Backbone as CSV, one residue per row, in Angstrom:
resi,resn,N_x,N_y,N_z,CA_x,CA_y,CA_z,C_x,C_y,C_z
1,MET,139.454,87.288,81.370,138.891,88.424,82.508,137.322,89.170,81.745
2,ALA,136.833,89.268,81.879,135.301,90.204,80.881,135.770,91.586,81.221
3,SER,135.331,92.431,80.322,135.717,93.596,80.254,134.965,94.467,81.114
4,TRP,135.299,95.439,81.814,134.882,96.363,82.529,133.525,97.350,81.649
5,VAL,133.927,97.266,80.354,132.891,98.207,79.914,132.011,97.477,78.406
6,GLU,131.364,98.015,77.898,130.414,97.201,76.995,131.678,97.389,75.702
7,VAL,131.517,96.271,74.603,131.908,96.133,74.018,131.189,95.573,72.528
8,VAL,131.468,96.088,71.319,130.325,95.935,70.258,131.262,94.242,69.446
9,ASN,129.741,93.160,69.407,130.560,92.384,68.978,130.939,92.570,67.367
10,ASP,131.191,91.227,66.491,131.412,91.610,64.948,130.061,91.777,64.134
11,GLU,128.849,91.440,64.681,127.224,92.025,64.137,127.373,93.150,64.569
12,GLY,127.888,94.372,65.312,127.399,95.383,65.426,126.940,95.211,66.709
13,GLY,125.894,94.301,67.627,125.387,94.695,68.812,126.285,94.822,69.869
14,ILE,125.508,95.642,70.876,126.255,95.628,71.989,126.232,94.563,72.917
15,VAL,127.605,93.971,73.360,127.597,93.081,74.443,127.617,93.817,76.015
16,MET,126.382,93.565,76.644,126.324,94.471,77.872,127.191,93.893,78.807
17,LYS,128.215,94.409,79.781,129.184,93.595,80.567,128.292,94.004,82.105
18,PHE,128.672,92.858,82.868,127.810,93.175,84.245,128.866,92.731,85.603
19,LYS,128.338,93.510,86.557,129.118,93.266,87.909,127.980,92.704,88.277
20,ILE,128.044,91.414,88.858,127.211,91.019,89.974,127.509,90.864,91.477
21,VAL,126.293,91.284,92.200,126.131,91.428,93.412,125.267,90.467,94.018
22,SER,125.365,89.995,95.578,124.655,89.399,96.009,124.925,89.559,97.700
23,GLY,123.880,89.029,98.609,124.607,88.957,99.916,124.811,87.655,100.315
24,GLY,125.551,86.534,99.435,126.193,85.355,99.605,125.358,84.324,100.428
25,GLN,123.981,84.395,100.698,123.303,83.453,101.533,123.482,82.146,100.367
26,THR,123.167,81.015,100.989,122.890,79.510,99.933,121.521,80.165,98.905
27,GLY,121.676,79.625,97.996,120.448,79.462,97.299,120.787,80.319,95.784
28,VAL,119.807,81.204,95.757,119.931,82.074,94.403,121.219,83.105,94.813
29,ASP,121.302,83.600,95.930,122.469,84.412,96.043,123.732,83.844,95.984
30,ARG,123.970,82.385,96.245,125.232,82.219,95.769,125.169,81.250,94.583
31,ALA,124.108,81.205,93.838,124.039,81.302,92.239,124.524,82.209,91.348
32,GLY,124.460,83.444,91.926,124.501,84.513,91.066,126.046,84.571,91.330
33,LEU,126.692,84.344,92.550,127.954,84.587,92.637,128.803,83.406,91.763
34,GLU,128.335,82.287,91.780,128.857,80.678,90.938,128.957,81.329,89.476
35,ALA,127.542,81.711,88.854,127.463,82.266,87.553,128.428,82.950,87.072
36,ALA,128.842,84.350,88.165,130.032,85.215,87.868,131.158,84.475,87.844
37,ILE,131.704,83.518,88.716,132.926,83.381,88.551,133.264,82.494,87.217
38,THR,131.958,81.344,87.031,132.134,80.714,85.728,132.257,81.289,84.449
39,LEU,131.601,83.009,84.458,132.043,83.432,82.963,132.680,84.643,83.224
40,GLY,133.470,84.507,84.367,134.596,85.785,84.762,134.313,86.748,84.834
41,LEU,133.121,87.458,85.339,132.151,88.615,85.452,133.353,88.980,86.945
42,PRO,133.444,90.041,87.100,133.671,91.021,88.701,132.178,90.462,89.181
43,TYR,132.589,90.152,90.765,131.282,90.200,91.549,131.681,90.469,93.030
44,GLY,130.675,90.911,93.802,130.469,91.461,95.183,129.430,91.287,95.874
45,GLY,129.226,92.430,96.635,128.306,92.381,97.407,128.404,92.595,98.990
46,TRP,127.214,92.910,99.344,127.530,93.204,100.971,126.739,91.920,101.585
47,VAL,127.611,91.429,102.924,127.291,90.408,103.497,127.420,90.551,104.969
48,PRO,126.610,89.654,105.637,126.217,90.175,107.079,127.650,90.447,107.722
49,LYS,127.887,90.924,108.804,129.157,91.145,109.655,129.397,89.363,110.364
50,GLY,130.591,88.956,110.479,130.703,87.675,110.431,130.393,87.003,109.367
51,ARG,130.259,87.435,108.191,129.845,86.834,106.972,129.029,85.513,107.164
52,LEU,127.663,85.646,108.119,126.809,85.047,108.215,125.685,84.467,107.070
53,ALA,125.645,83.365,106.971,124.743,82.279,106.420,124.033,81.446,106.995
54,GLU,123.016,80.825,106.125,122.263,79.703,106.726,123.305,78.419,107.380
55,ASP,124.183,78.231,106.360,125.350,77.001,106.614,126.537,77.460,107.414
56,GLY,126.387,78.370,108.244,127.236,78.561,108.497,128.096,79.987,108.367
57,VAL,128.782,80.149,107.469,129.441,81.594,107.023,129.536,81.602,105.586
58,VAL,129.549,82.484,105.076,129.553,82.504,103.377,131.169,82.036,103.201
59,PRO,131.709,81.274,102.352,132.730,80.831,101.990,133.756,82.007,101.795
60,LEU,135.274,81.694,102.010,135.633,82.294,101.843,136.726,82.397,100.545
61,LYS,136.131,81.643,99.727,136.366,81.544,97.935,135.701,82.600,97.579
62,TYR,134.437,83.456,97.902,133.757,84.527,97.252,134.519,85.566,98.034
63,VAL,135.990,85.972,97.278,136.739,87.145,97.983,136.304,88.377,97.692
64,GLY,135.408,88.050,96.646,134.843,90.081,96.255,133.842,90.459,97.259
65,MET,133.274,89.782,98.289,132.469,90.158,99.538,132.925,91.477,100.540
66,GLN,131.657,92.233,100.627,132.029,93.109,101.922,131.288,92.694,102.994
67,GLU,132.157,92.734,104.382,131.440,92.442,105.194,130.642,93.925,106.054
68,HIS,129.476,93.859,106.031,128.718,95.080,106.742,128.905,94.737,107.918
69,THR,128.822,96.205,108.689,128.903,96.232,109.934,127.696,95.894,110.767
70,SER,126.742,95.431,110.072,125.367,94.828,111.279,125.379,93.314,110.692
71,SER,124.729,92.676,111.524,124.988,90.985,111.201,123.152,90.564,110.822
72,ASN,122.732,91.926,110.596,121.186,91.765,110.261,121.006,91.544,109.128
73,TYR,120.541,90.425,108.426,120.098,89.778,106.986,119.455,91.310,106.376
74,ALA,118.545,91.760,107.018,117.671,93.006,106.309,118.860,94.038,105.785
75,VAL,119.641,94.516,106.976,120.619,95.333,106.562,121.225,95.535,105.306
76,ARG,121.672,94.081,105.187,122.539,93.366,104.064,122.027,93.548,102.415
77,THR,120.619,93.248,102.966,119.422,93.517,101.829,119.519,94.487,101.424
78,LYS,119.059,95.504,102.266,118.855,96.991,101.589,120.192,97.515,101.159
79,ALA,121.455,97.326,101.271,122.638,97.529,100.978,122.904,97.374,100.027
80,ASN,122.552,95.615,98.992,122.824,95.424,98.137,122.194,96.216,96.750
81,VAL,120.657,96.083,97.547,119.590,96.839,96.621,119.873,98.279,96.511
82,ARG,120.563,99.102,97.238,120.763,100.648,97.108,122.000,100.666,96.274
83,ASP,122.767,99.575,96.405,124.247,99.961,95.405,124.399,99.294,94.241
84,SER,123.108,98.849,93.979,123.054,98.415,92.688,122.535,98.938,91.451
85,ASP,122.630,99.047,89.960,121.989,99.538,89.246,120.411,98.909,89.067
86,ALA,120.048,97.768,89.173,119.154,96.859,89.027,119.013,95.710,90.174
87,THR,118.095,95.112,90.358,117.879,94.016,91.336,117.384,92.629,90.222
88,LEU,117.764,91.536,90.114,116.837,90.383,89.528,116.614,89.550,90.611
89,ILE,115.610,89.063,90.730,114.908,88.461,91.741,114.839,86.931,90.965
90,ILE,115.156,85.623,91.424,114.778,84.415,90.754,113.982,83.542,91.942
91,VAL,113.208,83.277,91.339,111.955,82.162,92.436,112.094,81.331,91.702
92,PRO,111.435,80.012,92.238,111.042,78.769,91.673,109.757,78.856,90.968
93,SER,108.746,79.418,92.283,107.571,79.688,92.128,106.914,81.031,92.686
94,LEU,105.786,81.551,92.459,105.271,82.806,93.197,104.477,81.713,94.399
95,PRO,104.046,82.936,95.460,104.467,83.798,96.109,105.921,84.131,96.358
96,LEU,105.804,85.419,96.625,107.343,85.496,96.925,107.132,85.471,99.025
97,SER,108.005,85.239,99.426,108.129,85.331,100.819,109.495,85.663,101.657
98,GLY,109.300,86.072,102.809,110.920,86.197,103.573,111.622,87.328,102.978
99,GLY,112.768,86.812,102.818,114.117,87.963,102.609,113.537,88.467,101.018
100,THR,112.843,87.340,100.053,112.755,87.799,98.863,111.997,88.430,99.129
101,MET,110.850,88.817,99.574,109.964,89.389,99.440,110.453,90.921,100.089
102,LEU,111.301,90.947,101.145,112.119,92.235,101.495,113.000,92.872,100.271
103,THR,113.688,92.022,99.687,114.038,92.669,98.530,112.916,93.408,97.454
104,LEU,112.119,92.668,97.301,111.187,93.320,96.502,110.718,94.700,96.982
105,GLN,110.568,94.517,98.289,109.574,95.966,98.798,110.677,96.696,98.961
106,THR,111.864,96.648,99.053,113.041,97.657,98.892,113.359,97.780,97.700
107,ALA,113.265,97.366,96.981,113.584,97.678,95.358,112.182,98.747,95.000
108,GLU,111.366,98.385,95.362,110.188,99.107,94.872,109.955,100.588,95.886
109,ARG,110.368,100.607,97.281,110.635,101.877,98.023,111.769,102.707,97.388
110,LEU,112.749,102.010,97.023,113.884,103.323,96.800,113.802,104.214,96.243
111,PRO,112.761,104.432,94.708,112.869,103.041,94.050,113.899,102.698,93.142
112,ARG,113.950,101.463,92.751,115.402,100.866,91.906,114.368,99.768,91.101
113,PRO,115.007,99.985,89.639,114.881,98.581,88.734,114.849,97.496,89.119
114,HIS,113.729,96.651,89.146,113.608,95.206,89.619,112.860,94.309,88.518
115,HIS,112.929,93.022,88.561,112.442,92.026,87.640,112.380,90.768,88.578
116,VAL,111.145,90.383,88.490,111.021,89.088,89.285,110.772,87.724,88.413
117,ALA,112.073,86.977,88.273,112.236,85.578,87.011,111.682,84.436,87.880
118,CYS,110.551,84.111,87.330,109.827,83.194,88.073,110.162,81.713,87.268
119,LEU,111.039,81.088,87.591,111.697,79.751,86.841,110.723,78.803,86.572
120,GLY,109.384,78.662,87.173,108.159,77.611,86.819,107.549,78.259,85.751
121,THR,107.900,79.274,84.941,107.128,79.747,83.826,107.932,79.330,82.677
122,ALA,107.041,79.027,81.694,108.036,78.886,80.440,108.511,79.971,79.482
123,ASN,108.437,81.221,79.864,109.053,82.443,79.269,109.840,83.244,80.140
124,ALA,110.112,82.662,81.362,111.137,83.529,82.325,112.270,83.912,81.649
125,MET,113.441,83.080,80.869,114.198,83.511,80.467,114.210,84.460,79.383
126,ASP,113.326,84.652,78.130,112.547,85.484,77.263,111.858,86.921,77.882
127,GLU,111.253,86.777,78.970,111.204,88.144,79.715,112.220,88.855,80.528
128,THR,113.045,87.782,80.863,114.190,88.458,81.636,115.196,89.320,80.546
129,MET,115.581,88.399,79.657,116.323,89.114,78.605,115.887,90.479,77.907
130,ARG,114.364,90.511,77.815,113.792,91.851,77.336,113.958,92.670,78.528
131,TRP,114.175,92.391,79.782,114.220,93.238,80.951,115.321,93.993,80.832
132,LEU,116.571,93.283,80.412,118.004,93.479,80.821,117.963,94.166,79.583
133,GLN,117.576,93.926,78.447,117.850,95.025,76.898,117.050,96.337,77.396
134,SER,116.218,96.555,77.971,115.464,97.831,78.378,116.117,98.831,78.839
135,PHE,117.673,98.516,79.514,118.768,99.407,79.984,119.595,100.212,78.964
136,GLN,119.916,101.093,78.864,120.859,102.100,78.227,121.982,101.743,78.662
137,PRO,122.983,101.381,77.337,124.258,101.275,77.620,124.871,102.291,78.427
138,ILE,125.986,101.930,79.703,126.582,103.173,80.413,128.305,102.566,80.293
139,GLU,128.891,103.579,80.677,130.399,103.270,80.388,131.348,102.574,81.669
140,ARG,130.415,101.490,82.361,131.172,101.012,83.488,130.244,99.702,83.396
141,PRO,130.842,98.544,83.998,129.680,97.435,84.369,128.621,97.762,84.789
142,PHE,127.284,96.944,84.515,125.716,97.387,85.146,126.037,96.215,86.445
143,VAL,125.728,96.610,87.231,125.797,96.534,88.798,124.216,95.878,88.898
144,LEU,124.597,94.355,88.879,123.039,93.651,88.913,123.102,92.918,90.324
145,ASN,122.183,93.151,91.040,122.218,92.432,92.489,121.099,91.180,92.350
146,ILE,121.708,89.725,92.700,121.045,88.822,92.368,120.339,88.432,93.795
147,ALA,118.782,88.180,93.367,118.397,87.668,95.140,117.809,86.537,94.497
148,GLY,117.013,86.252,95.830,115.997,85.176,95.972,115.961,84.060,96.766
149,PRO,115.210,82.969,96.995,115.115,81.921,98.331,116.428,81.313,98.624
150,ARG,116.507,81.196,99.848,117.609,80.089,100.454,117.393,78.737,99.812
151,GLU,118.686,77.925,99.807,118.544,76.757,99.636,117.353,76.066,99.892
152,SER,117.536,75.807,101.826,116.696,75.312,102.402,115.270,75.682,102.202
153,GLY,114.976,76.839,101.784,113.398,77.029,101.317,112.899,76.643,100.397
154,ALA,114.344,76.485,99.259,113.613,75.988,97.783,114.670,74.861,97.359
155,PRO,114.809,73.596,98.150,115.711,72.978,97.731,116.205,72.686,96.015
156,GLY,117.224,73.159,95.745,117.666,72.928,94.374,117.700,74.181,93.897
157,ILE,117.430,75.246,94.118,117.367,76.441,93.361,118.496,77.026,93.318
158,GLN,119.434,76.951,93.905,120.991,77.430,93.464,121.590,76.840,92.179
159,GLU,121.292,75.587,92.020,121.230,74.899,90.454,120.786,75.449,89.571
160,ARG,119.706,75.362,90.069,118.463,75.883,89.040,119.059,77.353,88.330
161,ALA,119.286,78.208,89.585,119.757,79.672,89.207,120.856,79.797,88.771
162,THR,121.621,79.092,89.013,123.416,79.203,88.086,123.082,78.984,86.748
163,LYS,122.056,77.594,86.440,122.036,77.562,85.342,121.206,78.576,84.374
164,PHE,120.482,79.168,84.913,119.545,80.427,84.237,120.622,81.612,84.203
165,LEU,121.262,81.537,85.321,122.310,83.079,85.081,123.331,82.633,84.068
166,CYS,124.042,81.724,84.015,124.767,81.393,82.919,124.361,81.645,81.686
167,GLN,123.333,81.136,81.591,122.163,81.136,79.949,122.585,82.642,79.889
168,LEU,121.651,83.468,80.988,121.008,84.662,80.458,122.372,85.742,80.286
169,LEU,123.129,85.760,81.151,124.889,86.392,81.173,125.545,86.133,80.121
170,ALA,125.690,85.128,79.606,126.618,84.859,78.820,126.002,85.165,77.385
171,ALA,124.644,85.594,77.250,124.070,85.872,75.989,124.522,87.286,75.186
172,GLU,124.502,87.713,74.302,124.504,88.818,73.568,123.478,89.501,73.664
173,LEU,123.105,90.549,74.308,121.885,91.487,74.202,121.756,92.585,73.130
174,PRO,121.523,91.936,71.871,121.464,93.112,70.923,120.590,94.177,71.512
175,ARG,120.940,95.366,70.927,120.261,96.574,70.843,120.335,97.051,69.430
176,SER,118.653,98.062,69.564,118.480,98.617,68.372,119.278,100.245,68.286
């Protein structure tokens, strides 16, 4: 299992450790959870009351999730942005809409660090890696909220975002 603190690799670079949070919805939210499970990272986040999701309920296999007192998706979205160190929004293309746009607006309003990774651009991985490298080391896991469109609004996004996140979060983030 991943450490809860940053560690120094053999080359002297810091490997940042993360806790992934999301709202548990289909699509990018679940990609965040799947990437965390695959990489052995801690995960969690707020889900609506009743574990509501577009496919019924957020599966119980995601044991780290906290049920909110509200069944409103927007309330859950705002809680996840608020309780995170930063938010990574992953989209197949621009412009943003719906709950994805609400996530961005919430991050801007609070204000909380955020980044939009558009998978339709050739440099999405490099830009996102540079954004993550901009954060200073902390003595606990960096809580990263993962958000983006639902699977129904962007078919295939869950698989694409899971691959993107696994590559991103498995990488060692060298620091100067």
